[in-house]
N, C-alpha and C positions, 0 to 999 in steps of 0.2 A: 504494500500500500504506500502511496505517495504521502509523505508527511504533510506537504503543503495542501494537498486536496483535503486531507483529514481536518486540517485547521480550518479550511474554508467551510467544511460541513458544520463544524462547531459554530462558526460565526453565523451560518445560515439558519441553524436551529435557534440560535439566540435572537437574531434580528427578525426572522420571518415567522417563527412558530410561536415562541413565547418570549417575553422580554426577560428571559432568564437572567442573563445579566441584564438583560431585560428579557436552545437548542431548538424570539424567534427565536386601555384597554379601550366598544366603539364609544368615542366621546359622546356622552348623552344617551347611550344605549341602555335599555332597561335590562336589569338582571334580577333574578328572583332567588331567594335563599333555597338551598337544597331541601330544606324542610317542606317547601311547597310541593315537592315531588314525592318525598318519602312518606309524607302523610302524618297522621296523628289524630287525636280526637277532633271532631268537627262540631262546632256549636251552631245554633240557628243563625247567628250573625256571620258565619263563615261558609254558608252554602255556596256562594259564588266561587270561593276559593276551591271548595271541594269539587265543583264541576270542572274547574280548570285542571285540577289534579288528575281527575279521571281522563280528561282529554289528553293530558301529557302522558299518562300510562299507556293509552292506546297508541300514541305517537311513538313511544319507546318500542312497543311491540312491532309497529310498522317499520321502524328504523332497523330493527334486527332482521326482519324479512328482507328489506332492501339490501342490507349488508350481506346476507347469504347469497343474493343474486350477484352482487359485485364480487364476492369471493370466487364464484364460479368463473366470472369473466377474467379475473386475475390469474386463476389457475390456468386458463387457456393461454394468457399472455406468457406465463412461465414456461408452458410447454413449447410455445412457438420460439422462445428465446433460449431454450435449453441447449440446443445444438450438441456439441461434443462434451458439454458439461455433465451429461447424464441422460438416462432414458426419460421419456415423457411420463411414464407411470411413477418413477421415482420423484420427479419434480412435483407432480400432483399430490402424491402422498406427503411430501415435505411441506407443501403449502397447507394441506389440511391439518397436519400435526401441529404446525406452527401456530395456528389460530385456535385450536381446540381448547387449550388451557385457559385462554382469555374468556371464553364463554362460560367457563365453569366458576369463575370467581371475579370479584371486582377488586383491583388493587387499592390499597388504603391510601387515601389522599392526605398529604401533609397539610397541617393547619394553614401554612403560609401559601398554599396553592390557590390563589384567588384569580378570578377571571380578569380583574383589573390589571394583572401583569401582562396580558396579551396586547399585541400591537393593535391600534385602531382598525387597521384593514382586516385583521383576523376576526375581531369582534363584529365587524360589519357583516362579514360573511356568515357568522354564526347567527345573526339576527333572523336568517331565513328558517331557523329551526324553532319549534315551540319553546316558549320562554324557559321552562324548567329543564328541558333537554339541552338547550344552549348553555345553561349554567353548568350542567354536569360535564358536558363535552369540553367546555372552556376550562374548567378546573383541572381536568385530566391533562389537557394540553399544557397548562401552566405547570403542572407537576412534572411533566416530561422535561420542560425547559429548566426547571429548578434542579433536576437530578442528572441531567445529561453529562455533566463533567465528572461527577463523583461516582455515580451509579448508573451507567448507561443502560444496563440490562433492565433495571427497574424502571428507568425512564421509558424504555421501549414497551414495557407492560402497560404503562399509562397511555402511550400513544396508540398502541393496539386497541386498548379498550375504547378510546375515543373513536377510533376508526370503525369499530363494530357498531357504534351508536349513530354515526353520521358518515357513512361510507360514500355518500353522494355529495359531500361538501369538499371542494377542491383543496382548501387550506388544511383540512384534516388529513387528506391523503398525502399532501406535501409534508406535513409534520411527521406522519408515520414513516414516510420514506427517508427523510433526513435523520430521524432518530434511529431508524434501523441501520442506516449507513454508519452512524457514529458508534453503534453497538456492534459493528462488524458483521451484520446480516446482509451480505451484499445482494443476494438474489431477491430478498424481500424488499430491500431499498430500491432496487431497479424496477421491480414490479409496481411499487407504490408511486415512484416518481414518474413512471410512464403514465399511470392513471391520472396523476395530478396534472401532467402536461396536457393530456387530452381535455381536462376540465378547465384549466386556468390559463394554459398557454405558457406557463413558467417552465423553462427547459431544465435548469440545473444540469446543463450538458457536461460540465467538467466532472461533477459527482457521478453522473450516470456512466461516463466513460471510465472513471476510476473503478467503478463497480465491475465493469467488463474486464478490466485488468485484473482485479482481485479474483475474478472467477476463471482466470486463465485464458482470457480471450482478447489478447492485445489487438488482433486484427479488427475486431468489432469496435474496440475503443477508438481506433484510427478512423473507421468508417463513421462513427458518431461525430468525431471531431470535424471531419469533412462535411458531413451533413449539416452541422450547426453553423458553418461559415455563412455570414450574412445575417444570421438570426441572433447571434450574441452581440449585444450593443454595449453591455457593461464592460469597461476595460479591465476591471479586476477579474471578472469571470473569464474573459478572453485570455488573460495571462495564465490563469489556472488551467485552462484547456490546453494551452501550449505545453505547460509543464507535464500534464497527464499524457499528452501525445508523445512527448519526448520520452517519458517513462515507458510507454508502449513500444516505441522503437528500441529502447534498451532491452526490454523483455525479449524482443525478437532477435537480439544480437546485433542490431544495427547501431553501433555505438557512435560512429561519426555522424550518422543521420540524426541521432538524438541530440547531439550538440548543435547541429545546424537548425533543428526545429525550434530552438530557443532564441536564436539570433533575430534581432530586429532593432528598430530605432530606439526602443525603450531599454535596450541592453547597453546602458551608458552609465558609467560610475559617477558621472556628474549629476545624474538625475536622482531624485529622491521621491518617487511616487509611493503611494501606500503599499504597492505590491513589489517595489524594487528589491527589498531584502529577500523575499521568497524567490523572485526570478533570478537574482544573482546567485543565491544559494543553489538552486536547481542547476544552473549553468555550471557552477563550480563542481558540483557533484558528478555531473555527466562528463565534464572534462577529466576528472579523476578516474572515472570508470574507463575512459578512452586512453588512459595512460599519459595524459598531458598534465603531469603533476605540477610543474612550475606555473602554468597558466591557472590551474585549479587553485593553488595557494593564493594567487593574486585576486581571484574572484571570490574566494571565501573571505578574504580581508575586505573586499568591497561590500560583500553582504553584511559583514559584521558592522561596518561603518554605517550602513543604511538601516540597521536593525535597532531602532531606538527603544523598542519594547522588549528586547532580548527574547524574541520568539524562536530563535535558532541557536544552534551550537557552532555557528560559523567560525568564531575565533578559535575554538578548540580544534575544529577540523583543520584550519590553516596551520595551527601549531603542530598537529600530528603529522601533517604532510611535509612540513619543513625539515630540512636536514638538521640533525641534532649533533652538537659538538661533543 
């Protein structure tokens, strides 16, 4: 797995899924306490609330039925994309097994998992759900964001649970995909991000391509990189896609091509873009793999100088590659 793409996934979960740090709430959107769904005693003055609760329970059941339909569609996606990664039956069984435990239990919500942590755009999409269901789904998405760094597997349980309750909401599928990626569930991440792409148009091409690499399919990663040309307008994602494509070339033994794939106008030590440290680091790493050690040291030092947040070990890599007296 590419370290830089993994870092991007974490950022995407934080910014687009939940405001974990803010693993991504709608300004003025209505949210209802979970008690309005879970119920309790109903007095004469609470009849209207009781009726709303009954409607929400029906919607929860309908949502589960819709989720079952979408699971079948995603199993078909997994079969189509399985290729040399395994047989169709094995992929379908894996998908079924993966979601089975989620339907059996509800992951416990941390007290701090509040829907207010979500980005306004995420909360806006959740407004299309019944009010009680939107609260439940939103809190589980918030929990996924809160846990993504320390407990990615538990975060994924929350994202999966939200997905079973709102499988036809694009941001929920996007959240499930990004969380699965960060938890190392590459096939699941790829399936969910494909579904999200169909629903929302958000590509996450670099992450999807990196999933293909992790599944041992570098050729497909390169195909996805080519397919996305012209579609990726965010310069940060474009750089990440180049880094993943270079990694795919390296996986295929094309070491010189991997180096060339990272070259461009932004590969300039005088520049200090938000992505410069990652780009310089990836370039240095591929130079080292190609046996161009002296150049690799230079670019690791460039990366260290551009890395204000100390996100990489560029300085250490430069030291390790330098001749020792």
